[in-house]
Residue frames as a rotation matrix with the C-alpha (Angstrom) as fourth column:
MET 1
0.425 0.631 0.649 9.30
-0.597 -0.343 0.725 -4.69
0.680 -0.695 0.232 5.38
ALA 2
-0.191 -0.548 -0.814 11.89
0.413 0.707 -0.573 -6.25
0.890 -0.446 0.092 7.71
GLY 3
-0.983 -0.168 0.070 11.67
-0.010 -0.330 -0.944 -5.99
0.181 -0.929 0.323 11.50
ASN 4
-0.505 0.858 -0.097 8.29
0.062 -0.076 -0.995 -4.63
-0.861 -0.509 -0.015 12.41
ASP 5
-0.911 0.192 0.366 5.88
0.408 0.274 0.871 -5.62
0.067 0.942 -0.328 9.65
GLU 6
-0.264 0.836 -0.482 2.94
0.521 -0.296 -0.800 -3.36
-0.811 -0.463 -0.357 10.97
VAL 7
-0.935 0.101 0.341 0.84
0.280 -0.380 0.881 -2.09
0.219 0.919 0.327 8.15
TYR 8
-0.511 0.811 -0.286 -2.20
0.046 -0.307 -0.951 0.10
-0.859 -0.499 0.120 8.55
VAL 9
-0.847 0.306 0.435 -5.07
0.490 0.130 0.862 -0.23
0.207 0.943 -0.260 5.91
GLU 10
-0.539 0.722 -0.433 -7.87
-0.131 -0.580 -0.804 2.30
-0.832 -0.377 0.407 5.45
TYR 11
-0.652 0.458 0.605 -10.88
0.751 0.500 0.431 1.94
-0.105 0.735 -0.669 3.41
HIS 12
-0.640 0.427 -0.639 -12.99
-0.235 -0.901 -0.366 4.77
-0.732 -0.084 0.676 1.76
ARG 13
-0.232 0.563 0.793 -16.05
0.869 0.487 -0.092 4.04
-0.438 0.668 -0.602 -0.21
ILE 14
-0.634 0.071 -0.770 -16.69
-0.349 -0.915 0.202 6.47
-0.690 0.397 0.605 -3.10
GLY 15
0.032 0.775 -0.631 -19.89
-0.997 -0.023 -0.080 5.51
-0.077 0.631 0.772 -4.69
GLN 16
0.936 0.318 -0.153 -19.39
-0.343 0.922 -0.183 2.09
0.083 0.223 0.971 -6.39
ILE 17
0.279 -0.916 -0.288 -15.68
0.132 0.333 -0.934 2.09
0.951 0.223 0.214 -5.71
VAL 18
0.978 -0.165 -0.130 -13.69
0.123 -0.052 0.991 1.55
-0.170 -0.985 -0.031 -2.56
LYS 19
0.395 -0.895 0.207 -10.20
-0.359 -0.358 -0.862 3.08
0.845 0.266 -0.463 -2.21
ALA 20
0.943 -0.172 -0.284 -7.89
0.331 0.551 0.766 1.01
0.025 -0.817 0.577 0.02
THR 21
0.494 -0.779 0.386 -4.75
-0.503 -0.618 -0.605 2.68
0.710 0.105 -0.697 1.39
ALA 22
0.776 -0.385 -0.499 -1.96
0.587 0.729 0.351 0.68
0.229 -0.566 0.792 2.91
ILE 23
0.613 -0.564 0.554 0.58
-0.501 -0.819 -0.280 2.53
0.611 -0.106 -0.784 5.11
ASP 24
0.212 -0.728 -0.652 3.87
0.463 0.663 -0.588 1.14
0.861 -0.177 0.478 6.31
ALA 25
0.926 0.296 -0.232 4.18
0.323 -0.309 0.894 1.95
0.193 -0.904 -0.382 10.16
ASN 26
0.277 -0.923 -0.269 7.96
0.800 0.067 0.596 2.16
-0.532 -0.380 0.757 10.01
THR 27
-0.703 -0.660 0.263 8.55
0.674 -0.501 0.543 4.51
-0.227 0.559 0.797 7.07
GLY 28
-0.259 0.698 -0.668 5.12
0.037 -0.684 -0.729 6.12
-0.965 -0.213 0.151 6.61
VAL 29
-0.944 -0.060 -0.326 5.20
-0.326 0.006 0.945 5.16
-0.055 0.998 -0.025 2.88
GLU 30
-0.201 0.895 0.397 1.59
-0.124 0.379 -0.917 4.75
-0.972 -0.234 0.035 1.68
VAL 31
-0.989 -0.021 -0.144 0.03
-0.145 0.155 0.977 3.37
0.002 0.988 -0.156 -1.50
SER 32
-0.234 0.972 0.007 -3.57
-0.584 -0.135 -0.801 3.32
-0.778 -0.191 0.599 -2.66
ILE 33
-0.965 0.154 0.212 -5.66
0.262 0.577 0.773 0.94
-0.003 0.802 -0.598 -4.92
GLN 34
-0.413 0.910 -0.030 -9.18
-0.827 -0.388 -0.407 1.10
-0.382 -0.143 0.913 -5.98
GLY 35
-0.994 0.106 0.000 -11.72
0.100 0.942 0.322 -1.72
0.034 0.320 -0.947 -6.56
PRO 36
-0.228 0.973 0.011 -15.41
0.001 -0.011 1.000 -2.41
0.974 0.228 0.002 -6.93
ALA 37
-0.347 0.175 0.921 -17.33
-0.892 -0.364 -0.266 -1.96
0.289 -0.915 0.283 -3.68
ASN 38
0.705 0.708 0.036 -18.69
-0.694 0.679 0.239 -5.36
0.145 -0.193 0.970 -3.89
LEU 39
0.136 -0.809 -0.571 -15.24
-0.124 0.558 -0.820 -6.88
0.983 0.182 -0.024 -3.50
PRO 40
0.769 0.057 -0.637 -14.35
0.594 0.307 0.744 -8.40
0.238 -0.950 0.202 -0.06
GLN 41
0.861 -0.470 0.193 -12.16
-0.506 -0.829 0.239 -6.08
0.048 -0.303 -0.952 2.02
GLU 42
0.497 -0.670 0.551 -9.76
-0.015 0.628 0.778 -8.94
-0.867 -0.395 0.303 2.55
HIS 43
0.391 -0.352 0.850 -9.05
0.906 0.311 -0.288 -9.02
-0.163 0.883 0.440 -1.21
LEU 44
0.790 -0.199 0.580 -8.48
0.028 -0.933 -0.359 -5.19
0.612 0.300 -0.732 -1.30
ARG 45
0.782 -0.553 0.287 -6.20
-0.460 -0.202 0.865 -5.52
-0.420 -0.808 -0.412 1.72
ARG 46
0.463 -0.596 0.656 -4.17
0.494 0.788 0.368 -8.31
-0.736 0.153 0.659 0.09
VAL 47
0.437 -0.255 0.862 -3.62
0.837 -0.234 -0.494 -6.18
0.328 0.938 0.112 -3.17
ALA 48
0.844 -0.091 0.529 -2.83
-0.159 -0.984 0.085 -3.06
0.513 -0.156 -0.844 -1.30
VAL 49
0.676 -0.641 0.363 -0.23
-0.390 0.107 0.914 -4.65
-0.625 -0.760 -0.178 0.91
ALA 50
0.398 -0.507 0.764 1.31
0.774 0.632 0.016 -6.39
-0.491 0.586 0.645 -2.07
LYS 51
0.630 -0.123 0.767 1.61
0.511 -0.678 -0.528 -3.09
0.585 0.724 -0.365 -3.87
LEU 52
0.908 -0.206 0.366 3.11
-0.397 -0.705 0.588 -1.58
0.137 -0.679 -0.721 -0.73
ARG 53
0.590 -0.646 0.484 5.72
0.147 0.675 0.723 -4.29
-0.794 -0.355 0.493 -0.46
TYR 54
0.423 -0.313 0.850 6.56
0.905 0.111 -0.410 -3.75
0.034 0.943 0.331 -4.16
VAL 55
0.722 -0.143 0.677 7.12
0.020 -0.974 -0.227 0.01
0.692 0.177 -0.700 -3.59
LEU 56
0.829 -0.440 0.345 9.15
-0.471 -0.216 0.856 -0.50
-0.302 -0.872 -0.386 -0.54
ALA 57
0.452 -0.612 0.649 11.38
0.570 0.758 0.318 -3.15
-0.686 0.226 0.692 -2.33
LYS 58
0.542 -0.097 0.835 11.73
0.777 -0.322 -0.541 -0.81
0.321 0.942 -0.099 -5.26
ARG 59
0.829 -0.227 0.511 12.96
-0.326 -0.939 0.111 2.17
0.454 -0.259 -0.852 -2.98
ARG 60
0.702 -0.663 0.260 15.45
-0.057 0.312 0.949 -0.15
-0.710 -0.681 0.181 -1.17
ASN 61
0.159 -0.652 0.742 17.19
0.794 0.531 0.297 -1.06
-0.587 0.542 0.601 -4.52
LYS 62
0.552 0.009 0.834 17.07
0.620 -0.673 -0.403 2.56
0.558 0.740 -0.377 -6.09
PRO 63
-0.512 -0.773 -0.375 19.90
0.855 -0.421 -0.302 4.96
0.076 -0.475 0.877 -5.03
ARG 64
0.750 0.650 -0.124 18.77
0.658 -0.751 0.046 8.20
-0.064 -0.116 -0.991 -3.65
GLY 65
0.007 -0.639 -0.769 20.43
0.386 -0.707 0.592 11.58
-0.922 -0.301 0.242 -4.05
ILE 66
-0.192 -0.155 -0.969 21.74
-0.645 -0.724 0.243 13.33
-0.740 0.672 0.039 -7.04
LEU 67
0.805 0.430 0.409 20.48
0.077 0.608 -0.790 12.06
-0.589 0.668 0.456 -10.43
VAL 68
-0.353 -0.920 -0.173 23.32
-0.200 -0.107 0.974 11.07
-0.914 0.378 -0.147 -12.77
């Protein structure tokens, strides 16, 4: 996430679970995590953003195109 590090985070409560979705503003890549509804949103945000950074880094290092 170089340059513009803007990330959007959405929270959706589903019963006793909260789904947190982190979306990279530059690429539109999104990831989701789930956690107990009693966890602080800040904790869910940190985990979701960490997962997003992992996915973006993995995509940068993986060649795209035809499978060999």
